[in-house]
C-alpha positions as CSV (number, residue, x, y, z in Angstrom):
1,M,29.5,8.2,70.6
2,G,25.8,7.8,71.7
3,I,24.7,10.9,69.8
4,V,26.4,9.8,66.6
5,S,25.1,6.3,66.8
6,T,21.6,7.6,67.6
7,L,21.8,9.9,64.6
8,L,23.1,7.2,62.3
9,A,20.4,4.8,63.5
10,T,17.8,7.5,62.8
11,L,19.1,8.0,59.3
12,F,19.9,4.4,58.3
13,G,18.4,2.2,61.0
14,G,15.1,0.3,61.3
15,G,15.4,-1.3,57.8
16,R,15.0,2.2,56.3
17,N,17.4,4.5,54.5
18,A,16.2,8.1,55.0
19,V,19.0,9.4,52.7
20,A,18.1,7.1,49.9
21,E,14.4,7.9,50.4
22,T,15.1,11.6,50.3
23,V,17.3,11.4,47.3
24,G,14.5,9.3,45.6
25,L,12.3,12.4,45.8
26,F,14.7,14.4,43.7
27,R,16.4,11.8,41.4
28,E,14.8,9.0,39.5
29,N,15.6,5.5,40.7
30,T,17.8,4.2,37.8
31,E,17.1,0.5,38.5
32,L,13.3,1.0,38.4
33,A,13.7,3.2,35.3
34,A,15.6,0.4,33.6
35,E,12.9,-2.0,34.5
36,R,10.2,0.3,33.1
37,Q,12.3,0.8,29.9
38,A,12.7,-3.0,29.5
39,A,9.0,-3.5,29.9
40,Y,8.3,-0.7,27.4
41,R,10.7,-2.2,24.8
42,A,9.2,-5.7,25.3
43,A,5.7,-4.3,24.7
44,A,6.9,-2.4,21.6
45,L,8.6,-5.6,20.2
46,G,5.4,-7.6,21.0
47,Q,3.4,-5.0,19.1
48,F,5.7,-5.1,16.1
49,A,5.7,-8.9,16.1
50,A,1.9,-8.9,16.1
51,E,1.8,-6.4,13.3
52,F,4.2,-8.2,11.0
53,A,3.1,-11.7,11.9
54,V,2.7,-13.9,8.8
55,E,-0.5,-15.9,8.7
56,R,-0.2,-19.4,7.3
57,K,-1.5,-19.5,3.8
58,G,-2.4,-22.4,1.7
59,L,-0.6,-23.5,-1.4
60,F,-3.1,-21.9,-3.8
61,D,-2.9,-18.5,-2.0
62,R,0.9,-18.6,-2.1
63,F,0.9,-19.5,-5.8
64,M,-1.5,-16.6,-6.5
65,D,0.6,-14.2,-4.5
66,G,3.6,-15.2,-6.5
67,L,1.7,-15.0,-9.8
68,N,0.6,-11.5,-8.9
69,R,4.2,-10.4,-8.6
70,V,5.1,-11.5,-12.2
71,P,3.6,-8.9,-14.6
72,R,5.5,-5.7,-13.6
73,P,9.0,-7.3,-13.6
74,A,8.1,-9.2,-16.8
75,M,7.1,-6.0,-18.6
76,A,10.2,-4.2,-17.4
77,L,12.6,-7.0,-18.3
78,G,10.8,-7.6,-21.6
79,T,11.3,-3.9,-22.6
80,I,15.0,-4.1,-21.7
81,G,15.2,-7.3,-23.6
82,L,13.7,-5.7,-26.7
83,I,16.2,-2.8,-26.5
84,A,19.1,-5.3,-26.2
85,A,17.7,-7.4,-29.1
86,A,17.5,-4.3,-31.3
87,M,21.1,-3.5,-30.6
88,V,22.4,-7.1,-31.1
89,N,20.4,-8.1,-34.2
90,P,18.5,-5.2,-35.8
91,I,17.2,-7.4,-38.7
92,W,15.6,-10.0,-36.3
93,F,14.2,-7.1,-34.2
94,S,12.7,-5.3,-37.3
95,S,11.0,-8.5,-38.5
96,R,9.4,-9.0,-35.1
97,M,8.2,-5.3,-35.1
98,Q,6.7,-5.9,-38.5
99,G,4.7,-8.7,-37.0
100,L,3.4,-6.4,-34.3
101,A,2.3,-3.9,-37.0
102,L,-0.1,-6.6,-38.2
103,V,-1.9,-6.9,-34.9
104,P,-5.5,-5.4,-35.2
105,E,-6.2,-2.2,-33.4
106,P,-9.1,-3.7,-31.2
107,L,-6.6,-6.2,-29.8
108,W,-4.3,-3.3,-28.8
109,W,-7.2,-1.6,-27.1
110,L,-8.0,-4.9,-25.3
111,L,-4.3,-5.2,-24.2
112,G,-4.4,-1.5,-23.0
113,A,-7.5,-2.2,-21.0
114,V,-6.1,-5.3,-19.3
115,V,-2.9,-3.5,-18.4
116,S,-4.8,-0.4,-17.2
117,F,-7.1,-2.5,-15.0
118,Y,-4.2,-4.3,-13.5
119,F,-2.2,-1.2,-12.7
120,G,-5.4,0.8,-12.0
121,A,-6.5,-1.7,-9.3
122,R,-3.1,-1.4,-7.7
123,Y,-3.3,2.4,-7.9
124,Q,-6.8,2.3,-6.3
125,V,-5.5,0.2,-3.3
126,K,-2.6,2.6,-2.8
127,S,-4.9,5.6,-3.1
128,Q,-7.3,4.2,-0.5
129,D,-4.3,3.6,1.8
130,F,-3.2,7.2,1.3
131,D,-6.8,8.5,2.0
132,R,-6.9,6.4,5.2
133,S,-3.5,7.8,6.4
134,L,-4.7,11.3,5.5
135,A,-7.9,10.9,7.6
136,Q,-5.7,9.7,10.5
137,T,-3.5,12.8,10.1
138,L,-6.5,15.1,10.0
139,G,-7.9,13.5,13.1
140,R,-4.8,14.7,14.9
141,V,-5.4,18.4,13.9
142,T,-7.3,19.3,17.0
143,Q,-4.5,17.9,19.3
144,V,-1.9,19.8,17.3
145,G,-4.0,23.0,17.7
146,R,-4.2,22.5,21.5
147,N,-0.4,21.9,21.6
148,L,0.2,25.1,19.6
149,E,-2.0,27.1,22.1
150,I,-0.1,25.7,25.0
151,L,3.2,26.6,23.3
152,A,1.9,30.1,22.7
153,E,1.0,30.5,26.3
154,V,4.5,29.3,27.4
155,N,6.0,31.7,24.9
156,S,4.0,34.6,26.2
157,S,4.8,33.7,29.8
158,N,8.5,33.9,28.9
159,A,8.2,37.3,27.3
160,G,10.2,38.9,30.1
161,N,13.1,36.5,29.5
162,P,15.1,37.4,26.4
163,D,16.1,34.6,24.0
164,L,19.9,34.6,24.5
165,S,20.4,32.4,21.4
166,A,19.3,35.3,19.2
167,P,22.4,37.4,18.3
168,D,20.8,40.8,19.0
169,N,19.7,39.7,22.6
170,N,23.0,38.3,23.7
171,P,25.5,41.0,24.9
172,A,28.5,38.7,24.6
173,L,27.7,37.9,21.0
174,R,27.1,41.5,20.3
175,D,30.5,42.5,21.8
176,W,32.3,39.8,19.8
177,R,30.6,40.9,16.6
178,D,31.5,44.5,17.2
179,A,35.1,43.5,18.0
180,N,35.5,41.4,14.8
181,D,33.7,43.7,12.4
182,G,35.9,46.7,13.2
C-alpha cells in the first residue's frame, strides 16, 4: 500500500497533476483553445463593426446621398415605361417621339455629356478602387513567391515517397484496374 500511495502522490499529489501536464505536451488544451478562439472571434467582430460603422451624417448629406441614388433607377424605369407606353397606346407614344425629334442636336450633345460625366465619375471611382486592390495584390507577389519556393523544397524532399493518390503509383489501384479491365 505504501508504494502505491507514494506512486500516486508523486503522479497526482502536491497540487500538481503530472499526467495532465505530460498529456498537455502532446495534446492541445481544449479549454484554452476555446478561450483563444473566442478572443479571436471577438476581435474579428470588433474589426468588422469598426469597418462597417455608420458615421452620423447631417440632414443635407443624407438628402444628397438619396438624390445621388435616383438617376440610374429613374433612367431604367423610364425606359421600361416608354416600352410599356408604346405597347399600350402607340398613337400617344408616337406623338411624344415626334416631339423628341424636334429637340435640337446641341441639346442632345449636352444631355449626352451630362450622362457621360455622371456615369464616368462613377466609373472613375470604381476604376481607382480596382487599381488600389490590384496594387495590394501585387504587393503580395513576393510572399507568394517565397511560399512557392518553400513548397518546391517540401516537394523535392518528398521525392522518395511516391504519391499514392496517383493511380500509377498505387499498387492496389493498379491491381483493381487490371482486374476490372480484363
